[in-house]
C-alpha positions as CSV (number, residue, x, y, z in Angstrom):
1,M,-25.8,11.4,-2.7
2,G,-25.5,15.2,-2.5
3,C,-22.2,16.3,-4.0
4,Q,-21.0,12.8,-4.5
5,Y,-19.0,12.2,-6.6
6,Y,-17.5,15.1,-8.4
7,A,-20.1,17.9,-8.3
8,P,-18.8,21.1,-6.6
9,C,-19.1,21.4,-2.9
10,Q,-18.9,24.6,-0.8
11,N,-15.3,25.4,-0.1
12,G,-14.4,22.0,-1.7
13,A,-11.5,21.3,-4.0
14,T,-12.1,22.1,-7.7
15,S,-8.9,20.5,-9.0
16,F,-6.9,17.4,-8.5
17,T,-3.3,16.5,-9.3
18,V,-2.0,13.3,-10.9
19,A,1.6,12.0,-10.6
20,I,3.0,8.6,-11.5
21,P,6.6,7.5,-12.0
22,K,8.0,6.6,-15.4
23,L,6.7,3.1,-15.6
24,T,8.0,0.0,-17.4
25,F,6.1,-3.2,-17.0
26,G,6.9,-6.6,-18.4
27,R,8.5,-10.0,-17.7
28,G,12.2,-9.6,-17.8
29,C,12.3,-5.8,-17.7
30,L,14.5,-5.8,-14.5
31,I,17.5,-6.3,-16.7
32,E,17.0,-2.7,-17.9
33,V,17.9,-1.1,-14.6
34,G,21.6,-0.5,-15.5
35,E,20.7,1.3,-18.7
36,R,18.1,3.3,-16.9
37,I,20.6,4.5,-14.4
38,K,23.2,5.2,-17.0
39,Q,20.7,7.3,-19.0
40,Q,20.5,9.6,-15.9
41,Q,24.3,10.0,-15.9
42,L,24.5,8.7,-12.4
43,K,27.9,7.4,-11.4
44,R,27.3,5.6,-8.1
45,V,24.0,4.2,-6.7
46,A,22.8,2.6,-3.5
47,V,20.8,-0.6,-4.0
48,F,18.4,-1.1,-1.1
49,T,17.0,-4.6,-0.6
50,D,16.5,-7.1,2.3
51,I,18.4,-10.1,3.5
52,N,15.9,-12.6,2.0
53,L,16.6,-11.3,-1.5
54,L,20.3,-10.9,-1.2
55,D,21.3,-14.2,-2.7
56,T,18.5,-14.6,-5.2
57,S,18.5,-14.3,-9.0
58,I,16.7,-11.0,-8.7
59,I,19.6,-9.2,-7.0
60,A,22.0,-11.1,-9.3
61,T,20.2,-9.6,-12.3
62,V,20.4,-6.1,-10.8
63,K,24.1,-6.5,-10.1
64,A,24.9,-7.8,-13.6
65,S,22.9,-5.0,-15.3
66,L,24.6,-2.3,-13.3
67,A,28.0,-3.8,-14.0
68,A,27.3,-4.1,-17.7
69,S,26.4,-0.4,-17.8
70,N,29.6,0.5,-15.8
71,V,27.6,1.9,-12.9
72,D,29.3,1.7,-9.5
73,F,27.0,0.5,-6.7
74,A,26.9,-0.7,-3.1
75,I,24.1,-2.9,-1.6
76,Y,22.3,-2.2,1.7
77,H,20.2,-5.1,3.0
78,D,19.6,-4.4,6.6
79,I,15.9,-3.6,6.1
80,R,13.4,-5.4,8.3
81,I,9.9,-6.4,7.3
82,E,7.6,-3.8,8.7
83,P,10.3,-1.1,8.8
84,C,10.6,1.4,11.7
85,N,11.9,4.9,12.2
86,D,15.3,3.4,13.3
87,T,15.4,1.4,10.0
88,V,15.1,4.6,8.1
89,T,17.7,6.4,10.1
90,Q,20.3,3.6,9.6
91,A,19.5,3.4,5.9
92,A,19.9,7.2,5.5
93,A,23.3,7.0,7.3
94,F,24.4,4.4,4.8
95,Y,23.3,6.6,1.9
96,K,25.1,9.7,3.2
97,A,28.3,7.9,4.0
98,G,28.4,6.2,0.5
99,K,28.4,9.4,-1.5
100,F,25.8,8.1,-3.8
101,D,23.9,10.1,-6.4
102,G,20.8,7.9,-6.8
103,A,19.1,4.8,-5.4
104,I,17.5,1.6,-6.5
105,S,15.0,-0.2,-4.3
106,V,14.5,-3.9,-4.9
107,G,11.9,-5.6,-2.7
108,G,8.4,-5.4,-1.3
109,G,6.7,-2.4,0.3
110,S,9.1,-2.5,3.3
111,V,12.1,-1.9,1.1
112,I,10.6,0.7,-1.2
113,D,9.1,2.7,1.7
114,T,12.4,2.6,3.6
115,T,14.2,3.9,0.5
116,K,11.8,6.8,0.0
117,A,12.1,7.9,3.6
118,A,15.8,7.4,3.8
119,L,16.4,9.6,0.8
120,A,14.4,12.3,2.4
121,V,16.3,12.1,5.6
122,A,19.7,11.9,4.0
123,T,19.1,14.6,1.5
124,H,17.6,17.3,3.7
125,N,19.2,16.4,7.1
126,V,15.8,16.2,8.8
127,P,15.0,13.5,11.4
128,I,12.4,11.1,10.1
129,M,10.1,11.9,13.0
130,D,9.7,15.5,11.8
131,F,7.9,14.3,8.7
132,F,5.1,12.5,10.5
133,A,1.9,14.6,11.1
134,P,1.2,15.9,14.6
135,P,0.9,14.6,17.3
136,V,3.4,11.9,16.2
137,G,5.8,14.4,14.6
138,T,6.0,18.1,13.7
139,G,4.3,17.7,10.2
140,K,7.3,19.1,8.4
141,A,7.0,18.9,4.6
142,V,9.8,17.3,2.6
143,P,11.7,20.5,1.7
144,G,12.6,19.6,-1.9
145,P,13.5,17.0,-4.6
146,L,15.2,13.8,-3.7
147,P,17.9,11.9,-5.6
148,Y,16.8,9.8,-8.6
149,H,15.1,6.6,-7.4
150,I,14.1,3.5,-9.4
151,A,11.7,1.2,-7.5
152,C,11.6,-2.5,-8.5
153,P,8.8,-4.3,-6.6
154,T,9.1,-8.0,-5.8
155,T,5.6,-8.6,-4.5
156,S,2.3,-8.2,-6.3
157,G,0.4,-6.0,-4.0
158,T,2.2,-3.1,-2.4
159,G,1.9,-0.5,-5.2
160,S,4.6,1.5,-3.3
161,E,6.5,2.0,-6.6
162,S,3.6,4.3,-7.7
163,T,2.9,6.2,-4.5
164,S,4.2,9.2,-2.5
165,L,3.8,7.4,0.8
166,S,6.1,5.7,3.3
167,V,4.5,3.5,5.9
168,L,6.7,3.1,9.0
169,R,6.4,1.7,12.5
170,V,7.2,4.3,15.1
171,N,9.0,2.4,17.8
172,E,8.1,4.7,20.7
173,L,4.4,4.1,20.0
174,N,4.8,0.6,18.6
175,T,2.4,1.2,15.7
176,K,2.6,2.3,12.1
177,F,2.0,5.8,10.7
178,V,2.3,7.3,7.3
179,V,4.7,9.9,5.9
180,A,3.2,11.5,2.8
181,H,4.6,14.0,0.4
182,P,4.8,14.3,-3.5
183,W,8.6,14.4,-3.4
184,L,8.6,10.8,-2.1
185,L,7.2,9.4,-5.3
186,P,9.9,7.3,-7.1
187,D,11.1,8.7,-10.4
188,A,10.8,5.4,-12.3
189,A,9.5,1.9,-11.7
190,L,10.5,-1.4,-13.2
191,V,7.7,-3.8,-12.6
192,D,8.8,-7.3,-13.6
193,P,6.3,-10.1,-12.9
194,A,9.2,-12.7,-12.9
195,N,10.2,-11.3,-9.6
196,C,7.1,-13.0,-8.1
197,D,7.5,-16.4,-9.6
198,S,8.9,-18.0,-6.4
199,L,6.4,-16.4,-3.9
200,P,4.6,-18.9,-1.7
201,A,0.9,-19.1,-1.8
202,N,0.1,-17.3,1.4
203,V,2.3,-14.3,0.4
204,V,0.5,-14.1,-3.0
205,A,-2.8,-14.2,-1.0
206,S,-1.8,-11.5,1.4
207,T,-0.4,-9.1,-1.2
208,G,-3.3,-9.9,-3.5
209,F,-5.7,-8.7,-0.9
210,D,-3.6,-5.6,-0.4
211,L,-4.1,-4.7,-4.1
212,L,-7.8,-5.6,-3.9
213,C,-8.3,-3.3,-0.9
214,H,-6.2,-0.5,-2.5
215,A,-8.6,-0.5,-5.4
216,L,-11.8,-0.9,-3.3
217,E,-10.8,1.8,-0.9
218,C,-9.8,4.4,-3.5
219,Y,-13.0,3.7,-5.6
220,T,-15.2,4.1,-2.5
221,S,-13.3,6.9,-0.8
222,K,-14.6,10.4,-0.3
223,A,-14.7,12.5,-3.5
224,H,-11.8,14.9,-3.9
225,T,-14.4,17.7,-4.2
226,Q,-15.3,17.1,-0.5
227,W,-11.8,17.9,0.7
228,D,-11.0,21.5,1.3
229,E,-9.6,23.6,-1.5
230,V,-5.8,24.0,-1.2
231,S,-4.7,27.6,-1.9
232,N,-1.1,26.7,-2.6
233,P,-0.9,24.1,-5.4
234,N,2.5,23.0,-4.1
235,A,1.0,22.0,-0.9
236,R,-1.6,19.7,-2.5
237,Q,-1.2,16.1,-1.4
238,L,-1.7,13.3,-3.9
239,I,-3.8,11.6,-1.2
240,Q,-6.8,13.7,-2.2
241,G,-9.8,11.5,-2.4
242,A,-11.6,9.7,-5.3
243,N,-11.2,11.4,-8.6
244,P,-11.9,10.6,-12.3
245,F,-8.2,9.6,-12.8
246,S,-8.2,7.0,-10.0
247,D,-11.6,5.7,-11.3
248,L,-9.9,4.7,-14.5
249,F,-7.6,2.2,-12.8
250,A,-9.4,0.9,-9.7
251,P,-12.1,-1.0,-11.6
252,E,-9.7,-2.9,-13.8
253,A,-7.6,-3.8,-10.7
254,L,-10.8,-5.2,-9.1
255,R,-11.6,-7.2,-12.2
256,I,-8.1,-8.7,-12.2
257,A,-8.4,-9.6,-8.5
258,D,-11.7,-11.4,-9.2
259,Q,-10.3,-13.4,-12.2
260,Y,-6.7,-14.2,-11.0
261,L,-6.3,-14.0,-7.2
262,V,-7.6,-17.5,-6.4
263,R,-5.7,-18.9,-9.4
264,G,-2.4,-17.2,-8.4
265,V,-2.7,-18.5,-4.9
266,A,-3.5,-22.0,-6.0
267,S,-0.6,-22.5,-8.4
268,Q,2.9,-21.3,-8.3
269,T,3.3,-22.3,-12.0
270,D,0.2,-20.3,-13.2
271,S,2.4,-17.5,-14.7
272,E,-0.7,-15.9,-16.4
273,A,-2.4,-15.4,-13.1
274,R,0.7,-14.1,-11.3
275,D,1.6,-11.8,-14.2
276,Q,-1.9,-10.4,-14.1
277,L,-1.8,-9.9,-10.3
278,M,1.4,-7.9,-10.7
279,W,-0.3,-5.7,-13.3
280,G,-3.3,-5.4,-11.0
281,A,-1.0,-4.3,-8.2
282,T,0.5,-1.6,-10.4
283,L,-2.9,-0.3,-11.5
284,A,-4.2,-0.3,-7.9
285,G,-1.0,1.5,-6.8
286,I,-1.5,4.2,-9.4
287,A,-5.1,4.5,-8.3
288,F,-4.7,4.8,-4.6
289,G,-1.4,6.8,-5.0
290,N,-3.5,9.6,-6.4
291,S,-6.6,9.2,-4.2
292,G,-5.7,7.4,-0.9
293,T,-7.1,4.6,1.1
294,H,-9.5,4.7,4.0
295,L,-10.8,2.5,6.9
296,P,-9.5,-0.9,6.0
297,H,-5.9,0.4,6.0
298,A,-6.6,2.7,9.0
299,M,-7.9,-0.2,11.1
300,S,-5.2,-2.6,9.9
301,Y,-2.7,-0.6,12.1
302,G,-4.7,-1.4,15.2
303,V,-4.2,-5.1,14.3
304,T,-0.5,-4.9,13.8
305,H,-0.1,-2.7,16.8
306,L,-1.7,-5.2,19.2
307,M,-1.0,-8.6,17.6
308,H,0.0,-11.2,20.1
309,D,2.3,-14.2,19.8
310,I,1.5,-15.1,16.2
311,T,3.5,-16.2,13.3
312,T,2.3,-16.5,9.7
313,R,2.8,-19.3,7.3
314,D,5.3,-18.7,4.4
315,Y,6.7,-15.6,6.1
316,P,10.3,-16.0,7.5
317,N,9.8,-13.6,10.4
318,P,10.5,-14.9,13.9
319,E,8.7,-12.0,15.6
320,P,5.0,-11.7,16.2
321,F,3.8,-10.9,12.7
322,V,0.5,-10.4,10.8
323,P,1.3,-9.6,7.1
324,H,0.0,-6.2,5.9
325,G,-2.5,-7.6,3.4
326,I,-4.0,-10.0,6.0
327,S,-4.3,-7.2,8.6
328,V,-6.2,-5.1,5.9
329,I,-8.6,-7.7,4.6
330,V,-9.5,-9.2,8.0
331,N,-11.7,-6.2,8.8
332,A,-12.7,-5.3,5.3
333,P,-16.0,-7.2,5.0
334,S,-17.4,-5.5,8.1
335,I,-16.0,-2.1,7.1
336,F,-17.5,-2.0,3.6
337,E,-20.9,-3.2,5.0
338,Y,-20.6,-0.1,7.3
339,T,-19.5,2.4,4.7
340,A,-21.9,1.3,2.0
341,S,-24.8,3.4,3.5
342,A,-22.9,6.6,2.6
343,T,-22.3,5.7,-1.1
344,P,-24.3,2.6,-1.9
345,D,-24.1,3.0,-5.7
346,R,-20.3,3.0,-5.6
347,H,-20.1,0.0,-3.3
348,L,-22.5,-1.9,-5.5
349,E,-20.5,-1.1,-8.6
350,A,-17.3,-2.2,-6.8
351,A,-19.0,-5.5,-5.9
352,Q,-20.0,-6.0,-9.5
353,Y,-16.4,-5.4,-10.7
354,L,-15.5,-8.3,-8.3
355,N,-18.2,-10.4,-10.0
356,A,-20.3,-10.6,-6.8
357,D,-23.7,-12.2,-6.9
358,S,-25.9,-9.1,-7.2
359,Q,-28.9,-10.8,-8.8
360,G,-32.1,-9.2,-7.4
361,A,-30.0,-6.9,-5.2
362,T,-31.1,-3.3,-4.7
363,I,-29.0,-0.4,-3.8
364,K,-29.8,-1.0,-0.1
365,D,-28.1,-4.4,-0.4
366,A,-24.7,-3.0,-1.6
367,G,-22.8,-3.5,1.6
368,E,-24.0,-7.0,2.1
369,V,-23.3,-8.0,-1.5
370,L,-19.8,-6.7,-1.4
371,S,-19.1,-8.1,2.1
372,K,-20.2,-11.6,1.0
373,R,-18.0,-11.5,-2.1
374,L,-14.9,-10.6,0.0
375,I,-15.7,-13.3,2.5
376,Q,-15.9,-15.9,-0.3
377,L,-12.5,-14.8,-1.7
378,M,-11.1,-15.1,1.8
379,K,-12.4,-18.6,2.1
380,D,-11.1,-19.6,-1.3
381,T,-7.6,-18.4,-0.5
382,H,-7.4,-19.8,3.1
383,M,-7.3,-16.4,4.8
384,P,-8.0,-16.3,8.6
385,N,-11.6,-16.3,9.6
386,G,-11.6,-12.9,11.2
387,L,-9.8,-11.4,14.1
388,R,-10.4,-14.3,16.4
389,E,-8.3,-16.6,14.3
390,L,-5.5,-14.1,14.6
391,G,-5.6,-14.5,18.3
392,F,-7.7,-11.5,19.3
393,T,-10.5,-11.5,21.9
394,H,-13.2,-9.2,23.0
395,D,-10.7,-7.6,25.4
396,D,-8.7,-6.3,22.4
397,I,-11.5,-4.5,20.7
398,K,-11.3,-1.2,22.6
399,P,-7.5,-1.0,22.5
400,M,-7.5,-1.7,18.8
401,A,-10.0,1.1,18.2
402,E,-8.1,3.5,20.3
403,S,-4.9,2.7,18.3
404,S,-6.6,3.1,14.9
405,I,-8.5,6.3,15.6
406,R,-5.2,8.1,15.4
407,Q,-5.0,7.4,11.6
408,K,-6.8,10.7,10.8
409,R,-5.7,11.0,7.2
410,A,-7.2,7.6,6.1
411,I,-10.2,7.9,8.4
412,N,-11.1,11.3,6.9
413,N,-10.9,9.8,3.4
414,A,-13.7,7.4,4.1
415,P,-17.1,8.1,2.6
416,R,-18.8,7.8,6.0
417,E,-17.6,9.5,9.2
418,S,-16.7,7.2,12.1
419,N,-15.8,7.6,15.7
420,L,-14.3,5.4,18.4
421,V,-17.5,3.5,19.1
422,D,-18.1,2.9,15.4
423,M,-14.6,1.4,15.2
424,E,-15.2,-0.8,18.2
425,N,-18.4,-2.1,16.6
426,I,-16.6,-2.8,13.3
427,Y,-13.9,-4.8,15.1
428,Q,-16.5,-6.7,17.0
429,S,-18.3,-7.7,13.8
430,S,-14.9,-8.7,12.3
431,M,-14.2,-11.4,15.0
432,S,-15.4,-14.2,12.7
433,Y,-17.3,-14.5,9.4
434,W,-18.1,-18.1,8.9
């Protein structure tokens, strides 16, 4: 194990930083949004959402709460699923033109991520492309604070309300990249499980696997002490590797996924399961928001970059579309079997949090034990049987690897180094599982 997990390493970090928004969790708490804004003495706020939520009781609740608190607002709903750099530019223009002094995001990760990035662009007059790391952008840091932002998630997986990340598709490259900076972290989050009551089964499954992989990836990621020390504390990213704080939250998120994911997918009326999944998503968001993800998320971008003519049940998206959680979990069994050799004890512990069958298993079996448990959960929730069921063939393997190898931040956070050939091998082994 060497310096894993938190023993000092030569030239390695000796400190880590923790940041989370002011968090309110509970069924019905969305009604508090007006008073939360009023408390901040904000006069006019932008409400960012998407067209599918516009006429729902969720937005009706937000509007009524703001009106009751005498807060002026305007709604922006032109946010696409899987937002792109143009989405952010247009949302930023709306914010600047409206002379707002704060924002509320109501939606899934697409809405919350768009709001974060739009506030940065509108506030500091910097094109969104400048905030991406080279060679995609110039790697410019967000220069300073952003307007007050309350994030209100409507899916039980994203965790975006608790992170300093914005995941966006860059149109020119037709793939997703991450903008990361501590100033992007929302100031507050209202996490209301009632927002997920109407979610279809396949959406609960996809977002549930997103939360599961958030927790798995941050628990098995490279230790923060293995990252280089940062001389300027203001330059320290919250994506900093596994640390004792993230270790507090990830195991509980995994236990919740084990107990409630299948139930939450099976029954729309199982409010206990769906409430617990929302709590698990919050915990996983806090965990990976202060540690980062690794290969499953990095390799998911190759999937969404090169997906063919595919639509996904329960998602009202006419374009070729693989939901984020599905793009993450479809490679995960093969990935964790690969990374387990670097930190087998952490992988075996993670498998046990998921109630995997580890009877008689030794530390050498950690990857196989964890992989088998993930495959069983995929079967039980009717997930695609690997990449082939998503329409990929052997001819797609090399292009997917070439696309994903660009995700340096996440790749470098993995406990085991990987190159292009390693990724090709992982994609090959992810073609089918049963």
